[in-house]
LUMNULO-772075 format. One line per 4 residues: number of its first residue (from 1); for each residue x, y, z of N, C-alpha, C. Coordinates in steps of 0.02 Angstrom, whole numbers, plus 50000, padded with zeros to 5 digits. Example, Ala and Ser with C-alpha at 12.3 -4.5 7.8 and 13.67 -1.06 7.14 Angstrom:
# residues 2
1> 50660/49716/50390/50615/49775/50390/50660/49835/50390 | 50642/49888/50354/50684/49947/50357/50645/50002/50394
# end
This chain:
# residues 111
1> 47566/46041/47574/47599/46065/47517/47580/46024/47455 | 47580/46068/47405/47561/46033/47336/47587/46085/47290 | 47614/46055/47227/47625/46082/47175/47577/46091/47118 | 47558/46147/47106/47512/46166/47033/47551/46183/46979
5> 47530/46152/46932/47559/46152/46842/47519/46199/46814 | 47554/46250/46779/47504/46305/46747/47559/46296/46672 | 47518/46269/46615/47552/46297/46548/47536/46362/46527 | 47576/46406/46504/47555/46458/46478/47586/46485/46425
9> 47550/46516/46376/47582/46551/46325/47574/46614/46317 | 47607/46631/46294/47611/46720/46273/47559/46757/46232 | 47532/46796/46243/47465/46824/46204/47507/46892/46185 | 47474/46925/46143/47498/46976/46094/47497/47033/46133
13> 47480/47050/46197/47467/47105/46233/47523/47109/46279 | 47546/47174/46287/47592/47209/46333/47575/47240/46376 | 47600/47228/46424/47588/47268/46491/47642/47274/46519 | 47657/47340/46530/47726/47369/46589/47784/47347/46546
17> 47804/47328/46465/47847/47306/46452/47853/47233/46429 | 47816/47184/46468/47804/47127/46468/47752/47102/46444 | 47745/47057/46400/47697/47003/46364/47665/46971/46425 | 47586/46969/46395/47544/46926/46453/47549/46879/46426
21> 47549/46834/46492/47532/46757/46474/47474/46714/46485 | 47442/46682/46460/47361/46657/46474/47375/46581/46476 | 47345/46551/46532/47351/46496/46566/47312/46459/46510 | 47336/46402/46476/47275/46364/46434/47280/46292/46475
25> 47323/46268/46508/47305/46214/46541/47338/46212/46609 | 47301/46178/46663/47322/46170/46729/47304/46121/46760 | 47347/46107/46805/47344/46028/46841/47364/46048/46902 | 47326/46014/46947/47331/46024/47040/47316/45944/47056
29> 47290/45915/47014/47271/45850/47045/47316/45786/47092 | 47385/45802/47069/47444/45755/47080/47470/45798/47124 | 47452/45854/47134/47507/45910/47189/47545/45880/47238 | 47512/45854/47289/47541/45818/47337/47608/45789/47319
33> 47602/45729/47270/47642/45670/47246/47682/45711/47219 | 47678/45758/47184/47727/45804/47131/47785/45833/47178 | 47758/45867/47243/47790/45891/47286/47848/45856/47323 | 47827/45799/47329/47858/45744/47357/47927/45731/47310
37> 47909/45723/47256/47946/45699/47211/47993/45751/47186 | 47970/45806/47183/48024/45858/47168/48060/45892/47222 | 48031/45865/47272/48082/45897/47354/48147/45850/47358 | 48125/45783/47323/48179/45744/47340/48231/45749/47271
41> 48213/45772/47224/48251/45804/47160/48295/45846/47180 | 48255/45907/47201/48293/45969/47238/48338/45966/47271 | 48318/45915/47318/48374/45907/47360/48453/45873/47362 | 48431/45818/47293/48494/45802/47266/48517/45832/47209
45> 48480/45887/47189/48507/45932/47142/48534/45889/47074 | 48504/45845/47050/48503/45802/46992/48462/45826/46940 | 48486/45827/46873/48433/45840/46811/48418/45891/46824 | 48357/45892/46773/48318/45970/46761/48260/45970/46805
49> 48247/45910/46848/48196/45917/46903/48233/45946/46965 | 48279/45931/46959/48337/45955/47042/48331/46040/47026 | 48301/46060/46976/48309/46149/46980/48253/46176/47018 | 48195/46137/47010/48138/46151/47035/48129/46142/47112
53> 48116/46197/47137/48110/46209/47208/48035/46212/47213 | 47993/46146/47257/47934/46149/47256/47916/46187/47302 | 47948/46240/47346/47913/46284/47384/47914/46350/47347 | 47937/46372/47294/47933/46416/47249/47941/46417/47183
57> 47905/46475/47153/47871/46467/47082/47941/46446/47038 | 47933/46397/46990/47986/46396/46942/47951/46393/46864 | 47988/46425/46822/47965/46417/46739/48021/46383/46703 | 47984/46327/46664/48024/46300/46598/47999/46322/46550
61> 48045/46337/46504/48017/46359/46443/48033/46301/46396 | 48023/46299/46331/48018/46234/46280/48067/46200/46290 | 48128/46234/46298/48204/46197/46281/48214/46159/46355 | 48180/46184/46410/48185/46146/46468/48150/46100/46490
65> 48078/46096/46465/48029/46049/46457/48061/46001/46403 | 48080/46000/46354/48110/45953/46308/48165/45918/46343 | 48209/45950/46390/48284/45909/46424/48240/45868/46478 | 48185/45892/46499/48180/45863/46570/48121/45804/46541
69> 48094/45790/46490/48041/45735/46475/48086/45660/46487 | 48140/45660/46449/48184/45595/46469/48190/45568/46538 | 48201/45616/46578/48220/45596/46657/48140/45601/46705 | 48093/45617/46664/48008/45609/46705/47997/45534/46658
73> 48021/45516/46611/47993/45452/46596/48032/45416/46623 | 48090/45413/46637/48130/45378/46654/48116/45344/46747 | 48099/45423/46781/48071/45415/46843/48003/45378/46851 | 47955/45391/46792/47891/45358/46806/47892/45275/46781
77> 47956/45267/46769/47968/45186/46751/47985/45152/46812 | 48022/45198/46859/48071/45166/46923/48000/45172/46970 | 47967/45226/46967/47931/45238/47047/47891/45194/47048 | 47872/45182/47129/47870/45117/47159/47779/45136/47174
81> 47757/45193/47197/47698/45201/47203/47648/45235/47150 | 47576/45201/47151/47546/45245/47098/47537/45307/47102 | 47515/45333/47154/47518/45399/47158/47568/45455/47128 | 47633/45433/47133/47683/45458/47120/47707/45452/47034
85> 47677/45387/47033/47683/45368/46942/47629/45408/46907 | 47564/45420/46923/47535/45473/46898/47534/45540/46894 | 47581/45561/46941/47601/45627/46954/47652/45646/46883 | 47676/45600/46895/47740/45593/46837/47725/45599/46750
89> 47679/45559/46757/47631/45553/46680/47604/45599/46671 | 47565/45636/46730/47534/45703/46709/47585/45753/46702 | 47644/45764/46724/47683/45825/46722/47719/45813/46643 | 47729/45728/46637/47757/45727/46549/47717/45746/46506
93> 47645/45732/46522/47598/45766/46470/47593/45846/46464 | 47602/45874/46492/47614/45940/46530/47684/45977/46479 | 47731/45933/46501/47793/45944/46460/47796/45936/46386 | 47755/45888/46363/47750/45858/46289/47713/45932/46255
97> 47670/45954/46285/47623/45998/46262/47654/46041/46261 | 47704/46073/46319/47745/46147/46304/47790/46139/46253 | 47830/46089/46253/47872/46083/46180/47836/46093/46129 | 47780/46068/46121/47746/46067/46054/47708/46135/46042
101> 47713/46185/46094/47679/46252/46069/47725/46304/46086 | 47729/46326/46020/47788/46386/46031/47771/46440/46056 | 47814/46462/46097/47805/46526/46146/47771/46513/46215 | 47765/46455/46227/47756/46422/46298/47797/46410/46348
105> 47779/46415/46394/47811/46386/46476/47764/46357/46528 | 47791/46307/46554/47758/46261/46599/47789/46292/46673 | 47746/46332/46697/47751/46355/46777/47742/46309/46841 | 47789/46293/46881/47778/46263/46941/47763/46293/46987
109> 47705/46295/47027/47688/46344/47091/47678/46310/47147 | 47725/46329/47178/47744/46285/47253/47676/46323/47296 | 47650/46266/47342/47593/46306/47399/47634/46312/47465
# end
């Protein structure tokens, strides 16, 4: 099991009343480590990361991404294993990019 991250932005096109989204960046390299971290947070139900169910798709908008960044940085400083830290730093990078791109969202896609 793993979690794929997809940074998406809204395109100008509409289909069936909804705006189309284009994937501008994706990451699955640290999917298994990220799934373990998110599963632990989900079970605790704490913070923004506690809202992500690693078994279902979850969408963070720019505000969610901004709110999650301090939590991700704190976890990365504390995390003991290198694969978990790498997953958290990858997540932080995508969250930062989401915050910096108006109209973007970050999808957590569970397998």
